[in-house]
MARNUNU-979351 format. One record per residue (C-alpha): residue in three letters; x, y, z. Coordinates in nm, 3 decimals. Example, Ala and Ser with C-alpha at 12.3 -4.5 7.8 and 13.67 -1.06 7.14 Angstrom:
% residues 2
{aa:ALA | east:1.230 | north:-0.450 | up:0.780}
{aa:SER | east:1.367 | north:-0.106 | up:0.714}
//
This chain:
% residues 130
{aa:GLN | east:10.083 | north:15.281 | up:10.067}
{aa:VAL | east:10.298 | north:14.980 | up:9.993}
{aa:GLN | east:10.074 | north:14.678 | up:9.954}
{aa:LEU | east:10.318 | north:14.394 | up:9.886}
{aa:VAL | east:10.679 | north:14.368 | up:10.005}
{aa:GLU | east:10.901 | north:14.082 | up:9.892}
{aa:SER | east:11.210 | north:13.957 | up:10.077}
{aa:GLY | east:11.430 | north:13.651 | up:10.098}
{aa:GLY | east:11.616 | north:13.675 | up:9.769}
{aa:GLY | east:11.989 | north:13.631 | up:9.745}
{aa:SER | east:12.273 | north:13.438 | up:9.587}
{aa:VAL | east:12.295 | north:13.064 | up:9.613}
{aa:GLN | east:12.474 | north:12.780 | up:9.440}
{aa:ALA | east:12.295 | north:12.536 | up:9.216}
{aa:GLY | east:12.117 | north:12.272 | up:9.421}
{aa:GLY | east:12.059 | north:12.510 | up:9.708}
{aa:SER | east:11.737 | north:12.649 | up:9.854}
{aa:LEU | east:11.579 | north:12.983 | up:9.925}
{aa:ARG | east:11.248 | north:13.090 | up:10.075}
{aa:LEU | east:11.088 | north:13.406 | up:9.944}
{aa:SER | east:10.837 | north:13.599 | up:10.152}
{aa:CYS | east:10.575 | north:13.854 | up:10.051}
{aa:ALA | east:10.427 | north:14.059 | up:10.331}
{aa:ALA | east:10.087 | north:14.189 | up:10.230}
{aa:SER | east:9.850 | north:14.461 | up:10.341}
{aa:ALA | east:9.508 | north:14.350 | up:10.457}
{aa:SER | east:9.346 | north:14.451 | up:10.130}
{aa:ALA | east:9.607 | north:14.276 | up:9.914}
{aa:TYR | east:9.598 | north:13.963 | up:10.123}
{aa:SER | east:9.220 | north:13.937 | up:10.086}
{aa:SER | east:9.263 | north:13.893 | up:9.712}
{aa:ARG | east:9.126 | north:13.585 | up:9.539}
{aa:TYR | east:9.464 | north:13.501 | up:9.390}
{aa:MET | east:9.820 | north:13.554 | up:9.500}
{aa:GLY | east:10.129 | north:13.442 | up:9.315}
{aa:TRP | east:10.491 | north:13.472 | up:9.216}
{aa:PHE | east:10.626 | north:13.585 | up:8.881}
{aa:ARG | east:10.983 | north:13.621 | up:8.761}
{aa:GLN | east:11.176 | north:13.797 | up:8.489}
{aa:ASP | east:11.539 | north:13.800 | up:8.390}
{aa:PRO | east:11.672 | north:14.053 | up:8.136}
{aa:GLY | east:11.656 | north:13.903 | up:7.789}
{aa:LYS | east:11.396 | north:13.645 | up:7.890}
{aa:GLU | east:11.021 | north:13.645 | up:7.890}
{aa:ARG | east:10.829 | north:13.705 | up:8.208}
{aa:GLU | east:10.712 | north:13.379 | up:8.363}
{aa:GLY | east:10.434 | north:13.301 | up:8.604}
{aa:VAL | east:10.599 | north:13.071 | up:8.864}
{aa:ALA | east:10.332 | north:12.974 | up:9.116}
{aa:ALA | east:9.988 | north:13.086 | up:9.226}
{aa:ILE | east:9.744 | north:13.008 | up:9.504}
{aa:ASP | east:9.371 | north:13.059 | up:9.524}
{aa:SER | east:9.190 | north:13.171 | up:9.839}
{aa:ASP | east:9.058 | north:12.814 | up:9.869}
{aa:GLY | east:9.413 | north:12.679 | up:9.869}
{aa:SER | east:9.432 | north:12.540 | up:9.517}
{aa:THR | east:9.766 | north:12.597 | up:9.347}
{aa:SER | east:9.925 | north:12.605 | up:9.004}
{aa:TYR | east:10.292 | north:12.593 | up:8.903}
{aa:ALA | east:10.495 | north:12.654 | up:8.591}
{aa:ASP | east:10.619 | north:12.327 | up:8.445}
{aa:SER | east:10.976 | north:12.447 | up:8.494}
{aa:VAL | east:10.940 | north:12.454 | up:8.875}
{aa:LYS | east:10.700 | north:12.169 | up:8.948}
{aa:GLY | east:10.839 | north:11.939 | up:9.215}
{aa:ARG | east:11.098 | north:12.197 | up:9.322}
{aa:PHE | east:10.900 | north:12.502 | up:9.432}
{aa:THR | east:10.611 | north:12.521 | up:9.681}
{aa:ILE | east:10.378 | north:12.818 | up:9.730}
{aa:SER | east:10.204 | north:12.870 | up:10.062}
{aa:LYS | east:10.031 | north:13.130 | up:10.277}
{aa:ASP | east:10.034 | north:13.217 | up:10.647}
{aa:ASN | east:9.703 | north:13.385 | up:10.726}
{aa:ALA | east:9.809 | north:13.497 | up:11.073}
{aa:LYS | east:10.108 | north:13.684 | up:10.927}
{aa:ARG | east:9.936 | north:13.788 | up:10.601}
{aa:THR | east:10.238 | north:13.655 | up:10.419}
{aa:LEU | east:10.285 | north:13.460 | up:10.096}
{aa:TYR | east:10.583 | north:13.228 | up:10.063}
{aa:LEU | east:10.770 | north:13.055 | up:9.788}
{aa:GLN | east:10.995 | north:12.771 | up:9.899}
{aa:MET | east:11.250 | north:12.704 | up:9.627}
{aa:ASN | east:11.455 | north:12.387 | up:9.640}
{aa:SER | east:11.702 | north:12.228 | up:9.396}
{aa:LEU | east:11.768 | north:12.568 | up:9.246}
{aa:LYS | east:11.916 | north:12.589 | up:8.896}
{aa:PRO | east:12.106 | north:12.869 | up:8.722}
{aa:GLU | east:11.803 | north:12.917 | up:8.496}
{aa:ASP | east:11.599 | north:13.016 | up:8.805}
{aa:THR | east:11.803 | north:13.335 | up:8.822}
{aa:ALA | east:11.562 | north:13.630 | up:8.793}
{aa:MET | east:11.385 | north:13.909 | up:8.976}
{aa:TYR | east:11.090 | north:13.755 | up:9.156}
{aa:TYR | east:10.770 | north:13.951 | up:9.203}
{aa:CYS | east:10.473 | north:13.890 | up:9.426}
{aa:ALA | east:10.128 | north:13.980 | up:9.286}
{aa:ALA | east:9.768 | north:13.964 | up:9.400}
{aa:ASP | east:9.430 | north:14.026 | up:9.244}
{aa:PRO | east:9.071 | north:13.996 | up:9.364}
{aa:TYR | east:8.913 | north:13.930 | up:9.025}
{aa:THR | east:8.779 | north:13.576 | up:8.969}
{aa:ARG | east:8.912 | north:13.413 | up:8.653}
{aa:ARG | east:8.764 | north:13.128 | up:8.454}
{aa:GLY | east:9.046 | north:12.884 | up:8.466}
{aa:GLY | east:9.157 | north:13.002 | up:8.809}
{aa:THR | east:9.523 | north:13.003 | up:8.905}
{aa:ARG | east:9.633 | north:12.863 | up:8.568}
{aa:VAL | east:9.499 | north:13.173 | up:8.394}
{aa:PHE | east:9.638 | north:13.401 | up:8.666}
{aa:LEU | east:9.989 | north:13.274 | up:8.590}
{aa:LEU | east:9.954 | north:13.365 | up:8.222}
{aa:GLU | east:9.886 | north:13.733 | up:8.290}
{aa:THR | east:10.121 | north:14.027 | up:8.331}
{aa:LEU | east:10.195 | north:14.227 | up:8.643}
{aa:GLY | east:10.009 | north:14.526 | up:8.501}
{aa:ASP | east:9.691 | north:14.320 | up:8.495}
{aa:PHE | east:9.686 | north:14.286 | up:8.872}
{aa:ALA | east:9.556 | north:14.513 | up:9.145}
{aa:TYR | east:9.872 | north:14.465 | up:9.354}
{aa:TRP | east:10.233 | north:14.380 | up:9.286}
{aa:GLY | east:10.559 | north:14.433 | up:9.468}
{aa:GLN | east:10.900 | north:14.574 | up:9.380}
{aa:GLY | east:11.066 | north:14.236 | up:9.351}
{aa:THR | east:11.352 | north:14.047 | up:9.511}
{aa:GLN | east:11.654 | north:13.923 | up:9.318}
{aa:VAL | east:11.745 | north:13.554 | up:9.308}
{aa:THR | east:12.082 | north:13.458 | up:9.161}
{aa:VAL | east:12.183 | north:13.091 | up:9.124}
{aa:SER | east:12.541 | north:13.013 | up:9.028}
{aa:SER | east:12.661 | north:12.691 | up:8.873}
//
């Protein structure tokens, strides 16, 4: 059973915007933490943004002020609004979720790898051209 399905990726010019969506199963959406991660070939994986079940959020320094993570409980969907996109934002973006409570909360969640989580999706590609 597919638990997380990302969508909304695409190609955009620098300065543009995209909104990624992650449709979740009931079990995945009930997780304590949900977040977005990205990886481009030749670069390290990066935790982009995370949200706790109480609404608290964390962001990578590289996206602060440009990206916003949010949830729609009625739709069981996680979003990532990406504005002022830069070529260095080009990557495969993955949605992840995990029910395990972490000391340090969403900041720690963003430092972990996809394999550490109970749920992760197949990814959606974002390409930003200069």
